[in-house]
C-alpha positions in Angstrom: 0.0 0.0 0.0 2.5 2.6 -1.1 1.4 6.3 -0.8 0.6 7.9 -4.2 0.3 11.5 -2.8 0.9 13.3 0.4 -2.8 13.5 0.8 -2.8 9.7 1.2 -0.4 9.7 4.2 -1.8 8.7 7.6 -3.4 11.5 9.6 -0.7 11.2 12.3 1.9 12.1 9.6 -0.1 14.8 7.7 -1.1 16.6 10.8 2.3 16.9 12.5 5.0 17.0 9.9 6.0 19.9 7.7 5.6 19.3 3.9 9.2 18.5 3.3 9.2 15.9 6.1 6.0 14.4 4.6 7.8 14.1 1.3 10.7 12.3 3.1 8.2 10.0 4.9 6.4 9.1 1.6 9.6 8.3 -0.3 11.1 6.3 2.5 7.8 4.4 3.1 7.3 3.6 -0.6 11.0 2.4 -0.9 10.8 0.3 2.2 7.5 -1.2 1.0 9.3 -2.5 -2.0 12.5 -3.4 -0.3 11.0 -5.4 2.5 8.3 -7.4 0.7 10.1 -10.6 1.5 9.4 -11.5 5.2 13.0 -12.9 5.5 14.3 -9.3 4.9 12.5 -8.0 8.0 13.5 -8.1 11.6 11.5 -10.3 13.9 7.9 -10.8 13.0 7.1 -7.3 11.9 4.6 -6.9 9.1 5.6 -5.3 5.8 3.5 -2.2 6.6 5.0 -1.9 10.2 8.5 -2.2 8.8 7.9 0.5 6.2 6.4 2.9 8.8 9.5 2.4 11.0 11.8 3.0 8.1 9.9 6.2 7.1 10.0 7.6 10.7 13.7 6.9 10.9 14.3 8.7 7.6 12.3 11.8 8.9 14.3 11.8 12.2 17.6 12.0 10.3 16.6 15.5 9.1 14.0 16.7 11.6 13.6 16.7 15.3 10.6 17.2 17.5 10.7 20.4 19.7 7.7 20.3 22.0 4.7 19.6 19.7 6.5 20.8 16.5 8.9 19.1 14.1 11.7 21.3 13.0 14.6 20.8 10.5 17.8 20.0 12.3 20.5 22.7 12.2 
């Protein structure tokens, strides 16, 4: 279930991340969705979707950090 547009992202992503971070999330999720389709490529018993969400959040956290309730680009 890759995300075709930013509008398709989950509410907890759309409502909290700035647009650029949403773009990072979408690209990372879609890439991970393809990369981890084989269960043997995933850690533990995580589902394909769960793994893709974890990868996407990790990608966002490389460039953004949460300050209070707001996500800001890292200096």
